[in-house]
Every structure is written in structure tokens, then in C-alpha cells.
N, C-alpha and C positions, 0 to 999 in steps of 0.2 A: 693069960687072959681067955676073956671066954668068948666062944663064937656067938653070933646073934641065934636062936630058934629059928632053925628053917620049917615053914609049913610043910605038914604032910598034907596029902590028898587028901584025908580026913577032917584036918583042920582048913581045906582051902572050902571044901564042900559046906561045913558049919557055917562060915564066915559066910558063904554065897548063901547058903540059906536062913541067915541071920540079917544080912540086907535085902529080902524080898518081905521079910515083916514088918521093916519100916517104908511109912507111909512117903509115897512118890511126889514129888512137885506137881506132876500134869494130874495125880488124880484129885489133889485137893484143890486144883482148880476147876476143876471139872465138877465137882461137887458146889462150888459156889457159884456156878453157871448154872444149876438146879434151883437155887433159893434166890429168889428177886429181891434185889436191893432197893427199899422205899427210893434213893433217890431216880436211878431207873426207873421204879415204876409209876414216877408221876407224870418227867417228861419223854415226850415221845422220841424214838431214834430215829422219825425222817425229819428232817432238815425242810422238809414242806409242808407237815403238819407244826412245827414247833415254830416254823413264822406262822401260822393263819391267825386269827383271833380266836381263843377258846370258845367260842359261841361255833365255830364252824366246826371245830374238832367232834370225833363221836361222842355222846354224851355220857354212856356207859362203855367203859374200857372195854377194848378187844385186844386181840395177841397180834393181832394186826401193828398195832402202831408200834412193837417195839421189834417187830419181825422182820430180821434182811434181804428175805424174801418178798417183802412185799414194796409195789410201788404204787405214790401217793401222788394225784394229778390232783389241779383245782383247775375250776374256770369261773369266771364272774358269779356263773349259777349255782354250780356244786363243786362237792368232793368226792373223790373214788380214792379206793388202794384195787391196785388188777393184782392177785397174787401169780409169782412164776412157778409156784410146785403146781397148782392146781387150776392153772390158767384160765383163772376166771375172779370176773371182778368181786369180792369179798365185800367192802363197805362202799354204800354212796348214801348223799342226804337223801335223795328218792327213796332208797333200799336201805335203811340204816342195819344190818344185819349183824346181830353182837356176838362173834365169833370170841367163845372163850377158851378155847381150848384147841392145838394144833400139834403134832411134830413135827411141823417144815420148817422150822426155826431151827432144828437140830440138824437138815439136812448138809452134808457137805462137813461137818467136823468130824473130825475124829480121836 
């Protein structure tokens, strides 16, 4: 009867290096976060915005619409977005600033 081959230290190092070369599930998930999905791009992440009539939403898309750090709020007269990262109102119907790029949505992600 033959004994199963015991791994030498070199075999273990080689196996560990081979495992490092394999794509990790977390890396694949991070890559998918970087690419916007068509469905998600069409729908605002904010429940407040999603419930609003499309005519009251920003006409030009802003990153704030899908950012987890944005707080959208409405009144009968106005719609506003407050940014919890920059501590300011980033969009309102009276001052419709189109922020098209921001790193704030990546804060708190590892």
C-alpha cells in the first residue's frame, strides 16, 4: 500500500502562490460596483425620489440620485438633496446643481 504524498514546505508555498493568482470573489464584487448597471442607473436609489413624479426629479442625472450618503427631502414647493459627506445641500429645484462625479458614495466601503 502506498502512502499519500505529504506536502513539503515548497509544495505548500507553491500551492499558496497559486491560490493568490486566482481571482477572489470580493475583488469581482468590487469590479462590478465600479461599472454602473443600466437598470440601477435608470432608477433613483432614494425612495423619496422614486416616489416623486418624474417632472420633480433632476432633469440631468446627478450622482446624488444613487448615493447612499445623500438625503432627499421634499415639500409641496421644493425638492432638495443634503449630502452627509460634504454637509451641504447639493441639489434643489431652486438651485439644480448637476454633480456628475463624487467619491462620497465610496466612503465606508472596504
